[in-house]
SERO-4910 file (N, C-alpha, C, O; in steps of 0.05 Angstrom, whole numbers):
BEGIN
 pado doro    nc1    nc2    nc3   cac1   cac2   cac3    cc1    cc2    cc3    oc1    oc2    oc3
  Unk    A    -64    362   -315    -39    358   -329    -32    329   -330    -39    313   -312
  Unk    A    -18    321   -350     -9    294   -352     17    291   -336     36    306   -339
  Unk    A     17    270   -319     42    266   -303     63    252   -320     57    233   -334
  Unk    A     87    262   -318    110    251   -333    126    232   -315    127    236   -290
  Unk    A    140    213   -326    158    196   -311    180    212   -298    191    230   -311
  Unk    A    188    204   -274    209    218   -259    231    199   -253    227    175   -247
  Unk    A    256    208   -255    280    193   -247    290    207   -222    292    232   -221
  Unk    A    296    192   -201    303    203   -175    328    190   -163    333    167   -168
  Unk    A    342    206   -147    365    195   -132    371    213   -108    361    235   -107
  Unk    A    385    202    -89    393    218    -65    414    238    -73    431    232    -89
  Unk    A    413    262    -60    432    282    -65    439    296    -39    425    316    -32
  Unk    A    459    287    -25    467    301      0    479    328     -7    495    330    -26
  Unk    A    472    349      8    482    376      4    490    387     31    486    375     52
  Unk    A    502    411     31    510    423     56    486    432     72    488    438     96
  Unk    A    462    432     60    437    440     73    422    415     83    402    418     98
  Unk    A    430    392     75    416    367     84    414    348     61    424    352     39
  Unk    A    401    325     67    399    304     47    374    307     30    352    301     39
  Unk    A    378    318      6    356    322    -12    353    298    -31    370    280    -31
  Unk    A    331    297    -45    327    279    -67    325    295    -92    310    314    -94
  Unk    A    341    287   -113    340    301   -138    321    285   -157    324    261   -160
  Unk    A    303    300   -169    284    288   -188    287    301   -215    292    326   -217
  Unk    A    285    286   -236    286    296   -264    263    285   -280    257    261   -277
  Unk    A    251    301   -296    230    292   -314    243    276   -337    264    284   -347
  Unk    A    232    253   -343    242    238   -367    238    254   -392    255    255   -410
  Unk    A    214    267   -394    208    284   -417    194    309   -408    174    308   -394
  Unk    A    205    332   -415    191    357   -409    180    369   -435    189    362   -456
  Unk    A    161    386   -432    147    397   -456    166    413   -474    162    416   -498
  Unk    A    188    424   -462    206    441   -478    231    425   -486    249    436   -499
  Unk    A    233    399   -479    255    383   -488    281    386   -473    301    374   -479
  Unk    A    281    403   -452    305    408   -436    305    390   -411    284    380   -404
  Unk    A    328    387   -399    330    371   -375    330    389   -351    349    403   -345
  Unk    A    307    389   -337    303    405   -313    303    386   -289    298    362   -291
  Unk    A    309    397   -265    309    381   -241    295    395   -219    290    419   -219
  Unk    A    288    379   -199    277    389   -174    292    376   -151    297    352   -151
  Unk    A    300    392   -131    313    382   -107    293    384    -85    284    406    -77
  Unk    A    286    361    -73    265    360    -53    276    351    -26    294    334    -25
  Unk    A    265    362     -5    273    355     22    248    349     38    229    364     37
  Unk    A    248    327     53    226    321     70    202    309     56    204    301     33
  Unk    A    180    310     70    155    298     60    141    317     41    127    335     50
  Unk    A    145    314     15    133    332     -4    104    324    -11     90    339    -25
  Unk    A     96    300     -2     69    290     -8     48    299     12     25    292     10
  Unk    A     57    313     32     38    323     53     17    341     41     21    353     20
  Unk    A     -6    343     54    -27    361     45    -21    391     51    -34    408     41
  Unk    A     -1    395     67      7    423     74     21    436     50     35    422     36
  Unk    A     17    462     45     31    475     23     61    472     26     72    474     48
  Unk    A     74    468      3    103    462      3    118    488     -4    112    502    -22
  Unk    A    139    494     13    156    517      8    174    510    -17    188    490    -17
  Unk    A    172    527    -38    187    521    -62    201    546    -73    193    569    -67
  Unk    A    221    541    -88    235    562   -104    236    552   -133    246    530   -138
  Unk    A    226    567   -152    229    562   -180    253    579   -189    251    603   -189
  Unk    A    275    566   -195    300    580   -200    310    574   -228    313    551   -236
  Unk    A    315    595   -244    326    591   -270    357    590   -269    370    605   -255
  Unk    A    367    571   -284    396    566   -285    411    593   -289    404    609   -306
  Unk    A    433    596   -274    450    619   -277    478    610   -271    487    612   -248
  Unk    A    492    601   -292    519    590   -288    537    610   -274    552    604   -255
  Unk    A    536    635   -283    554    655   -273    548    661   -243    567    665   -227
  Unk    A    523    663   -236    516    669   -208    516    644   -190    525    646   -168
  Unk    A    505    622   -200    502    598   -183    529    584   -179    535    575   -157
  Unk    A    545    581   -200    570    566   -198    594    584   -193    612    576   -178
  Unk    A    595    608   -205    618    625   -203    615    648   -184    634    665   -181
  Unk    A    593    650   -171    588    671   -150    590    699   -162    600    717   -148
  Unk    A    581    703   -186    581    730   -199    566    750   -181    545    743   -170
  Unk    A    576    774   -180    562    795   -166    545    812   -184    533    832   -175
  Unk    A    544    805   -210    528    820   -229    498    816   -225    481    832   -233
  Unk    A    491    794   -212    463    787   -207    459    779   -178    478    780   -162
  Unk    A    435    771   -171    429    761   -144    421    732   -144    410    722   -124
  Unk    A    427    718   -166    418    690   -169    430    671   -149    415    656   -136
  Unk    A    456    670   -147    470    652   -129    460    655   -100    453    636    -87
  Unk    A    461    680    -89    451    684    -62    422    676    -58    414    666    -37
  Unk    A    405    681    -78    377    673    -76    374    642    -75    358    632    -59
  Unk    A    389    628    -92    388    599    -92    397    588    -64    385    571    -53
  Unk    A    419    599    -54    430    589    -29    410    596     -6    406    579     12
  Unk    A    398    620     -7    379    627     14    354    609     13    344    601     34
  Unk    A    346    602    -11    323    584    -14    329    556     -3    313    544     11
  Unk    A    353    546     -9    361    520      2    362    521     33    353    502     46
  Unk    A    372    542     44    374    545     73    346    547     85    341    534    105
  Unk    A    328    562     73    300    564     83    286    537     83    271    530    101
  Unk    A    290    522     61    278    496     59    289    477     81    274    462     93
  Unk    A    315    479     86    328    463    107    316    470    134    311    452    150
  Unk    A    313    496    139    302    505    165    273    496    168    265    489    190
  Unk    A    258    495    146    230    487    147    228    456    150    208    446    160
  Unk    A    248    442    140    248    413    142    235    399    118    235    375    116
  Unk    A    223    415    100    211    404     76    209    426     56    204    450     63
  Unk    A    212    419     30    209    439      9    223    430    -16    232    407    -18
  Unk    A    224    448    -36    234    440    -62    245    464    -77    234    486    -76
  Unk    A    267    459    -91    277    478   -111    272    465   -138    283    444   -144
  Unk    A    257    479   -155    253    470   -182    274    486   -199    272    511   -201
  Unk    A    294    472   -210    316    485   -224    312    482   -254    314    460   -265
  Unk    A    306    504   -267    299    504   -295    323    512   -312    337    531   -306
  Unk    A    328    497   -333    351    501   -351    344    522   -372    339    516   -395
  Unk    A    343    547   -363    337    569   -381    355    593   -374    346    614   -364
  Unk    A    380    589   -380    402    608   -375    396    636   -387    385    638   -409
  Unk    A    403    656   -372    402    684   -383    374    692   -391    370    703   -413
  Unk    A    355    688   -374    327    693   -380    318    680   -406    301    690   -420
  Unk    A    329    656   -411    321    640   -433    336    644   -459    328    633   -479
  Unk    A    357    661   -459    371    667   -484    396    649   -487    409    650   -508
  Unk    A    404    635   -466    427    617   -468    452    631   -458    453    655   -455
  Unk    A    472    615   -452    497    625   -439    513    644   -457    521    665   -448
  Unk    A    518    636   -482    534    654   -499    520    680   -504    533    701   -503
  Unk    A    494    680   -508    479    705   -512    478    721   -486    478    746   -487
  Unk    A    478    708   -464    478    722   -438    505    738   -436    505    760   -427
  Unk    A    527    725   -444    553    738   -442    554    762   -462    566    782   -457
  Unk    A    541    758   -486    539    781   -505    523    804   -492    530    827   -495
  Unk    A    502    797   -477    486    817   -463    502    831   -442    500    855   -438
  Unk    A    519    815   -428    537    827   -408    555    848   -421    559    870   -410
  Unk    A    566    841   -445    584    860   -459    569    886   -466    581    907   -464
  Unk    A    544    884   -474    528    908   -479    522    923   -454    522    948   -454
  Unk    A    518    909   -432    515    923   -406    540    937   -398    539    959   -386
  Unk    A    563    926   -404    589    939   -398    591    965   -413    606    983   -405
  Unk    A    576    968   -436    577    992   -452    554   1011   -444    551   1032   -457
  Unk    A    539   1005   -423    519   1023   -412    490   1016   -415    473   1029   -405
  Unk    A    485    994   -430    457    986   -432    448    971   -407    464    960   -392
  Unk    A    422    971   -401    412    955   -379    406    927   -389    408    922   -413
  Unk    A    399    909   -371    395    881   -378    372    877   -398    374    860   -416
  Unk    A    351    893   -396    329    891   -415    337    902   -443    332    889   -463
  Unk    A    350    925   -443    359    937   -469    378    917   -483    376    914   -507
  Unk    A    396    905   -468    415    887   -480    401    863   -493    407    856   -516
  Unk    A    382    851   -479    367    828   -491    352    837   -516    353    823   -536
  Unk    A    339    860   -515    324    870   -538    342    875   -561    336    869   -584
  Unk    A    366    887   -556    384    893   -578    397    868   -590    406    869   -613
  Unk    A    396    846   -576    406    821   -587    383    806   -602    388    784   -612
  Unk    A    359    818   -603    337    806   -618    320    788   -601    304    772   -612
  Unk    A    322    789   -575    306    772   -557    285    789   -543    286    814   -544
  Unk    A    266    776   -530    248    789   -512    263    796   -487    284    786   -482
  Unk    A    251    814   -471    264    822   -446    268    798   -428    288    795   -414
  Unk    A    249    779   -428    250    755   -412    236    733   -427    212    734   -431
  Unk    A    251    713   -436    241    692   -453    235    666   -437    229    646   -449
  Unk    A    237    668   -411    234    643   -395    205    634   -395    186    649   -398
  Unk    A    202    607   -393    176    594   -392    174    579   -365    189    560   -361
  Unk    A    156    587   -348    154    575   -322    134    552   -321    130    540   -300
  Unk    A    120    546   -343    100    525   -343    113    498   -338     99    480   -328
  Unk    A    138    494   -346    151    468   -341    155    464   -311    155    441   -302
  Unk    A    157    485   -295    158    482   -266    132    469   -256    132    452   -239
  Unk    A    109    477   -268     84    465   -260     83    436   -268     71    419   -254
  Unk    A     95    429   -291     96    401   -300    111    384   -279    102    362   -272
  Unk    A    133    395   -269    149    380   -249    133    377   -223    132    356   -212
  Unk    A    121    399   -214    106    398   -189     83    378   -192     78    363   -174
  Unk    A     69    379   -214     46    361   -219     56    332   -219     44    314   -207
  Unk    A     79    327   -232     89    300   -234     97    289   -206     97    265   -202
  Unk    A    104    307   -188    112    299   -161     89    301   -141     92    296   -117
  Unk    A     65    307   -152     41    307   -135     38    332   -117     25    331    -97
  Unk    A     52    354   -125     51    379   -109     30    398   -122     33    404   -145
  Unk    A     10    406   -106    -10    424   -118    -13    450   -103    -25    469   -113
  Unk    A     -3    452    -78     -4    476    -62     24    484    -54     39    468    -43
  Unk    A     31    510    -59     58    518    -53     59    546    -40     41    562    -43
  Unk    A     81    549    -25     89    576    -16    114    582    -33    134    569    -30
  Unk    A    111    601    -50    131    606    -71    150    628    -63    142    651    -58
  Unk    A    176    621    -61    197    641    -55    205    655    -81    218    643    -98
  Unk    A    196    680    -84    202    694   -108    197    724   -104    182    732    -86
  Unk    A    210    740   -121    204    768   -124    192    774   -151    187    798   -157
  Unk    A    187    753   -167    178    756   -195    148    750   -197    140    727   -193
  Unk    A    132    770   -203    103    765   -206     96    746   -229     75    733   -228
  Unk    A    113    744   -249    108    725   -271    108    696   -262     93    680   -273
  Unk    A    125    690   -243    126    662   -233    100    655   -219     89    634   -223
  Unk    A     90    674   -203     65    669   -189     42    665   -209     27    646   -207
  Unk    A     41    683   -229     20    681   -249     22    655   -265      1    643   -271
  Unk    A     46    647   -273     49    623   -289     40    598   -274     27    581   -285
  Unk    A     48    596   -248     39    573   -233      9    572   -229     -4    551   -231
  Unk    A     -2    596   -223    -31    597   -219    -46    589   -245    -66    575   -244
  Unk    A    -36    599   -268    -48    592   -294    -47    562   -299    -64    551   -314
  Unk    A    -26    549   -288    -23    520   -292    -38    504   -270    -33    480   -267
  Unk    A    -55    517   -255    -71    505   -234    -55    495   -210    -63    477   -196
  Unk    A    -32    508   -204    -18    504   -179    -28    526   -160    -27    549   -167
  Unk    A    -36    518   -137    -47    537   -117    -24    550   -102    -11    538    -85
  Unk    A    -19    576   -109      2    591    -95    -11    604    -71    -24    625    -74
  Unk    A     -8    592    -48    -22    602    -24     -7    626    -11    -19    641      4
  Unk    A     18    629    -18     34    651     -7     58    657    -24     70    638    -35
  Unk    A     65    682    -27     90    690    -40    109    698    -18    103    716     -2
  Unk    A    132    685    -17    152    690      4    174    707     -9    188    697    -26
  Unk    A    177    732      0    199    749    -12    226    736     -8    231    723     12
  Unk    A    244    740    -27    271    729    -26    290    752    -33    298    755    -56
  Unk    A    299    767    -12    315    790    -16    344    784     -7    351    789     16
  Unk    A    360    774    -26    387    767    -19    405    774    -43    397    774    -66
  Unk    A    430    782    -37    450    785    -58    453    813    -69    467    818    -88
  Unk    A    440    833    -56    444    861    -66    472    869    -59    482    865    -37
  Unk    A    485    882    -79    512    892    -75    517    915    -95    500    919   -112
  Unk    A    539    929    -92    544    952   -110    545    945   -140    540    962   -157
  Unk    A    552    920   -146    555    912   -174    529    906   -188    527    905   -212
  Unk    A    507    901   -172    482    894   -185    459    914   -179    436    907   -184
  Unk    A    466    937   -168    445    956   -162    428    964   -186    404    965   -185
  Unk    A    442    969   -209    428    977   -233    411    953   -244    388    957   -253
  Unk    A    422    929   -242    408    905   -251    382    901   -235    361    896   -246
  Unk    A    384    904   -208    360    901   -192    340    923   -197    316    918   -197
  Unk    A    350    947   -201    332    970   -207    317    965   -233    293    972   -235
  Unk    A    331    954   -253    318    948   -279    298    926   -276    276    927   -287
  Unk    A    304    905   -260    285    884   -255    259    895   -242    237    887   -249
  Unk    A    263    914   -224    239    926   -211    224    945   -230    200    942   -233
  Unk    A    239    963   -243    226    983   -259    215    974   -286    194    983   -294
  Unk    A    229    955   -299    221    947   -326    208    919   -326    192    913   -345
  Unk    A    213    902   -306    202    875   -307    182    871   -284    171    849   -281
  Unk    A    178    891   -267    158    889   -246    165    872   -222    147    865   -207
  Unk    A    190    865   -219    197    849   -195    193    865   -170    197    889   -169
  Unk    A    185    851   -149    181    863   -123    208    867   -110    225    849   -110
  Unk    A    212    890    -98    236    895    -82    228    899    -53    244    911    -38
  Unk    A    205    889    -45    196    893    -17    213    877      2    208    877     26
***
């Protein structure tokens, strides 16, 4: 892969002092970031989370999904390990955007599941592209990872981009009565692991 220029700055968080990195140019034209802690240049596999933007879950603590708790758990695990990275991709609502995600929520309020709602709005069940995560990892010199995910598509996408996924680390956080149907749909229709 061709390495892209990176812009970096310090970013203190409640989990520790991270460095935020952004690609100058990504293949999809969006502005994605990575939050890194510790020595990411080590030859040891790096604990990472590839996380898609979720304004409602990440910023507003929505109980409709498990995104916010998963992001926080990933940050905590990275802090405990002393090194790692969150690759934060700007692909809201499984890639359909914020306004369309809210339209999908309205359809879910009428009884559709998350996949049906996306399809009825004219989108694929999941339009996200995880190859840009591999671009970021490559640009930062990361080639071996322990990936915190329940989504088999993320593992496959990184492997296809020649990132060595040495371990999948389950991330089971955020289950509540408001998202039981959502999680069941992710498992049943999108193949997410609920182990």
